[in-house]
C-alpha positions in Angstrom: -9.2 10.0 30.5 -10.3 11.0 26.9 -7.1 12.1 25.2 -7.2 15.6 23.9 -8.1 16.0 20.1 -5.4 16.5 17.7 -6.0 20.2 17.4 -5.5 20.7 20.8 -1.9 19.2 21.0 0.7 21.9 20.7 2.5 22.4 17.7 6.2 22.0 17.3 7.8 25.3 19.2 10.3 26.0 16.3 10.1 26.6 12.6 10.8 24.2 10.4 11.5 24.5 6.4 8.6 23.2 4.1 8.7 19.5 3.3 9.6 19.1 -0.5 6.7 16.9 -2.2 9.2 15.0 -4.4 11.5 14.2 -0.9 8.3 13.2 1.0 7.0 11.0 -2.0 10.6 9.1 -1.8 10.5 8.8 1.6 7.0 7.1 1.5 8.1 5.1 -1.2 10.2 3.0 1.5 6.7 1.7 2.8 5.4 -1.4 0.7 1.6 -1.2 -0.2 -0.7 -3.5 -1.8 -1.9 -2.3 -5.4 -6.0 -1.9 -6.3 -7.7 -0.4 -8.8 -10.9 1.3 -7.5 -13.9 1.0 -10.0 -17.3 2.8 -10.0 -20.1 3.3 -12.6 -23.3 5.3 -12.8 -25.7 2.7 -13.1 -26.0 -1.1 -14.6 -25.0 -0.3 -18.1 -23.8 3.5 -17.7 -20.3 5.2 -17.9 -17.6 3.1 -15.8 -14.2 4.3 -14.6 -11.3 3.1 -12.9 -8.1 4.3 -11.2 -5.2 2.7 -9.8 -4.6 3.4 -5.9 -2.2 2.1 -3.6 -3.5 4.4 -0.4 -6.1 1.5 0.4 -6.7 0.5 4.2 -9.1 -1.2 6.3 -10.4 1.2 8.8 -13.0 -0.9 11.2 -14.5 -4.2 11.3 -17.7 -3.1 13.0 -18.8 -1.3 11.2 -16.9 -2.8 8.2 -15.1 0.3 6.6 -12.2 1.0 4.5 -10.7 3.9 3.0 -8.7 5.3 -0.1 -7.3 8.6 -1.1 -8.2 9.9 -4.5 -6.5 12.7 -6.3 -9.0 15.5 -6.8 -8.6 15.9 -10.7 -9.3 11.9 -11.0 -11.4 10.8 -13.5 -13.0 8.5 -11.2 -14.2 11.3 -8.8 -17.3 12.5 -10.8 -18.4 8.9 -11.3 -18.0 7.8 -7.6 -20.0 10.8 -6.6 -22.7 9.8 -8.9 -22.8 6.0 -8.4 -22.6 6.4 -4.8 -20.4 3.2 -4.4 -17.4 1.6 -5.5 -15.5 -1.7 -5.7 -11.6 -2.1 -4.3 -10.1 -4.8 -6.8 -6.9 -6.2 -5.1 -4.5 -6.9 -7.9 -2.2 -9.8 -8.4 1.5 -9.8 -9.7 -0.1 -11.1 -13.1 -2.0 -7.6 -13.6 1.0 -5.2 -13.5 0.2 -4.1 -16.9 -3.6 -3.3 -15.9 -2.3 -1.5 -13.0 -0.2 0.9 -14.9 -2.7 1.2 -17.6 -5.7 2.6 -15.1 -2.6 4.8 -13.3 -2.7 6.8 -16.5 -5.3 9.7 -17.2 -6.8 8.5 -20.3 -5.2 4.9 -20.7 -7.8 2.6 -19.5 -11.1 1.7 -20.1 -13.4 -0.3 -17.7 -15.2 -1.8 -20.7 -12.3 -3.0 -22.7 -11.1 -5.4 -19.3 -12.4 -8.4 -18.4 -15.0 -7.6 -15.8 -18.5 -8.5 -14.3 -20.8 -6.1 -12.9 -22.6 -6.3 -9.3 -26.6 -5.9 -9.5 -26.0 -2.0 -8.9 -23.7 -1.9 -11.8 -20.6 -1.6 -10.2 -17.5 -3.3 -12.2 -15.5 -6.2 -10.6 -12.4 -7.1 -12.3 -11.7 -10.6 -13.4 -8.8 -12.2 -12.1 -8.2 -10.1 -9.1 -7.0 -11.5 -5.8 -10.2 -10.5 -4.0 -12.7 -7.5 -4.1 -14.9 -5.3 -2.0 -17.9 -3.8 -2.9 -18.5 -0.7 -1.0 -21.4 1.9 -0.3 -19.8 5.4 -0.3 -20.1 6.7 3.4 -18.3 9.9 3.6 -15.2 12.0 2.1 -12.9 14.2 3.9 -10.4 16.9 2.9 -6.9 15.5 2.2 -5.2 18.3 0.5 -4.6 17.8 -3.2 -6.8 14.4 -2.4 -10.1 13.3 -1.3 -10.3 10.7 1.7 -12.9 8.4 0.7 -14.6 6.1 3.4 -16.6 3.1 2.2 -18.7 0.6 4.1 -18.1 -3.0 2.8 -21.3 -4.2 2.1 -20.1 -7.6 0.0 -17.0 -9.0 -0.5 -15.3 -11.9 -3.0 -12.4 -13.9 -2.7 -12.0 -16.4 -5.2 -10.7 -20.1 -4.3 -7.3 -20.8 -5.8 -7.6 -23.2 -8.5 -4.3 -25.1 -8.1 -4.4 -24.9 -4.2 -2.1 -21.7 -3.9 -3.2 -18.4 -4.0 -1.9 -16.0 -6.7 1.0 -13.6 -5.6 -0.2 -9.9 -4.7 1.2 -6.9 -6.6 2.9 -4.3 -4.6 4.2 -0.9 -5.1 7.7 -0.3 -3.3 10.2 2.4 -4.2 8.1 3.7 -7.2 7.6 0.4 -8.9 5.3 -2.3 -9.0 6.6 -5.8 -8.3 5.5 -9.5 -6.7 6.0 -10.0 -3.2 9.3 -12.0 -2.9 8.6 -15.7 -2.3 5.3 -15.4 -3.7 5.6 -15.8 -7.5 
């Protein structure tokens, strides 16, 4: 039996008050997430932008798909559309300052942080836990955000130098921190 599409599921039969945005943010803050910086650029030496994102998830292994949510007013949006690709950079707990810098509207510039570029010109941040190079597949309406789907075309996970992996940077209850027991 094939399940009915979501639109065919009956709605809740009684009215409920609207959900307050701040209350929703606080409730979702109880869910710990990893922290990434999504980067894109217009050509090998063109305009590069990045933004901090914790709304990243893998979607499918076959085909290899990932997604993230991007605010509609993000400075990354026009660069992402023009480039047709992006890089997901997984941050270490040592990169907290970098994450906050890319979270602001005009506070970080890709050119000012250590990185290298893919042959297509997409910026890969240095010292990240790993990265995924993605081809822009599609996007969907997500209210005040765009839901961006990308096909992973390349990936990298550096070998730890000391035999132990660096601790990831996580976002929990409105602040960035390291995963306990991994520092």
